[in-house]
C-alpha positions in Angstrom: -79.0 -72.2 299.4 -78.6 -75.1 301.8 -76.3 -74.8 304.8 -74.0 -77.4 303.3 -73.5 -75.2 300.2 -72.5 -72.3 302.5 -70.0 -74.6 304.3 -68.5 -75.5 300.9 -68.1 -71.8 300.1 -66.5 -71.3 303.5 -64.0 -74.2 302.8 -63.2 -72.8 299.4 -62.6 -69.3 300.8 -60.4 -70.8 303.5 -58.4 -72.8 301.0 -58.0 -69.8 298.8 -57.1 -67.7 301.9 -59.8 -65.0 301.1 -59.5 -62.1 303.4 -62.6 -60.3 302.2 -65.3 -61.1 299.7 -68.4 -59.2 298.5 -71.1 -59.7 296.0 -73.9 -57.2 295.5 -74.5 -53.5 294.8 -71.2 -51.6 294.7 -71.7 -48.2 296.3 -69.4 -45.4 297.5 -70.3 -46.2 301.1 -69.4 -49.8 300.6 -66.0 -48.9 299.1 -65.3 -46.6 302.0 -66.1 -49.4 304.5 -63.9 -51.9 302.5 -61.0 -49.5 302.6 -61.3 -49.1 306.4 -61.6 -52.9 306.9 -58.6 -53.6 304.7 -56.5 -50.9 306.4 -57.3 -52.3 309.8 -56.5 -55.9 308.6 -53.1 -54.7 307.2 -52.3 -53.0 310.5 -53.0 -56.3 312.3 -50.8 -58.2 309.8 -48.0 -55.8 310.6 -47.1 -55.4 306.9 -44.1 -53.4 305.7 -45.4 -49.8 305.2 -44.1 -49.6 301.7 -45.8 -52.8 300.7 -49.0 -51.9 302.5 -49.1 -48.6 300.6 -48.6 -50.3 297.2 -51.3 -52.9 298.0 -53.8 -50.3 299.2 -53.2 -48.2 296.1 -53.9 -51.2 293.8 -57.0 -52.1 295.8 -58.4 -48.5 295.5 -57.7 -48.5 291.8 -59.3 -51.9 291.2 -62.4 -51.1 293.2 -62.8 -47.6 291.8 -62.3 -49.0 288.3 -65.1 -51.5 288.9 -67.3 -48.9 290.5 -66.9 -46.3 287.7 -67.1 -48.7 284.7 -69.7 -51.2 285.6 -72.9 -51.0 283.6 -76.3 -50.7 285.0 -78.3 -53.6 283.7 -81.9 -52.3 283.9 -84.7 -54.1 282.0 -83.0 -53.2 278.7 -82.1 -56.8 278.0 -85.0 -59.2 278.2 -82.5 -62.2 278.1 -81.1 -61.3 281.5 -82.8 -62.9 284.6 -83.6 -60.3 287.2 -82.0 -56.9 287.7 -78.3 -56.6 288.1 -78.1 -52.8 288.4 -74.8 -51.8 290.0 -74.0 -55.4 290.9 -70.5 -56.8 291.1 -68.2 -59.1 293.0 -64.7 -58.8 294.4 -62.4 -60.9 296.5 -59.2 -60.0 298.3 -56.9 -62.8 299.2 -53.4 -63.6 300.3 -51.9 -66.4 298.1 -48.6 -66.7 299.9 -46.9 -64.9 302.7 -45.8 -62.1 300.4 -48.5 -62.2 297.7 -51.9 -60.6 297.6 -54.5 -61.0 294.9 -57.4 -58.7 294.2 -60.2 -60.0 291.9 -63.1 -57.9 290.6 -66.0 -58.8 288.4 -68.7 -56.7 286.9 -71.0 -56.4 283.9 -69.9 -54.2 280.9 -71.6 -53.5 277.6 -70.5 -56.2 275.1 -69.6 -53.4 272.6 -66.9 -52.1 275.0 -65.2 -55.5 275.5 -62.9 -55.5 272.5 -61.5 -52.0 273.2 -60.9 -52.9 276.9 -59.2 -56.1 275.8 -56.9 -54.2 273.4 -56.0 -51.7 276.1 -55.1 -54.4 278.7 -53.1 -56.4 276.1 -51.2 -53.2 275.2 -50.5 -52.5 278.9 -49.4 -56.1 279.5 -47.0 -56.0 276.5 -45.0 -53.0 277.9 -41.9 -53.1 280.0 -41.9 -51.1 283.3 -40.1 -48.2 281.7 -42.5 -48.2 278.7 -45.4 -48.5 281.1 -44.2 -45.4 282.9 -43.8 -43.5 279.7 -47.3 -44.6 278.5 -48.8 -43.5 281.9 -47.1 -40.0 281.5 -48.4 -39.8 277.9 -51.9 -40.5 279.0 -51.6 -38.2 282.0 -50.7 -35.4 279.6 -53.5 -36.3 277.2 -56.7 -34.3 277.1 -58.6 -37.3 275.8 -61.3 -38.5 278.2 -63.2 -41.7 278.3 -67.0 -41.9 278.3 -66.9 -42.0 282.1 -64.8 -38.9 282.3 -61.4 -40.4 283.1 -58.2 -40.4 281.2 -57.9 -44.3 281.3 -55.1 -44.2 283.9 -56.6 -46.7 286.3 -55.6 -50.0 284.6 -52.2 -48.6 283.7 -51.7 -47.6 287.4 -52.8 -51.1 288.5 -50.1 -52.7 286.3 -47.5 -50.1 287.4 -48.1 -50.4 291.1 -48.6 -54.2 291.2 -45.5 -54.9 289.1 -47.3 -57.7 287.4 -49.3 -58.4 284.3 -53.1 -57.9 284.6 -55.1 -61.1 284.3 -58.6 -60.8 282.8 -61.5 -62.6 281.3 -64.6 -61.7 279.4 -67.6 -64.0 279.7 -70.5 -63.7 277.2 -73.7 -63.1 279.2 -76.3 -61.9 276.7 -76.6 -60.0 273.4 -75.8 -56.7 275.3 -73.6 -57.7 278.3 -70.3 -59.3 279.1 -69.0 -60.2 282.5 -65.5 -58.7 282.9 -63.1 -60.1 285.5 -59.9 -58.4 286.4 -57.2 -59.9 288.6 -54.2 -58.0 290.1 -51.4 -59.8 291.9 -49.2 -57.7 294.3 -45.9 -59.2 295.4 
């Protein structure tokens, strides 16, 4: 990449008011470092403690969701260039004085996209009271996902952010889809 391309990336990040951005392998150590960086940044910004707690909770859920549900793209799919094992992207930005946005993107198996879309659409269709009831219902359920969770992460992101979850699925290959999730915290 030429230095002018990097400058354009810088300008775009400045325009979008990106606080933190990362692309690469998502590991537990990385997530731990990100939490520390964001906590320090929030302390500098002198945010309201209640708002800071809500933002931090949504951040942890978004990044944990990405970490636990991304697919390892080994040499299973010959149509994919290179190896994308454990790779993802996220950005954390401040859109307005009182609005933060967390964007995550990672590869998922194409066969899981429809189910995930249905779950998010259902969550987005619920009122705050219905969402709370749905959360409690899932919390009491013994049903576990393939990854061992009860599927509470996305529900919790919607509940704590107080906004609808924005998402996108981009067809990548016969096996994989790139899933993007965006959470806005007022």
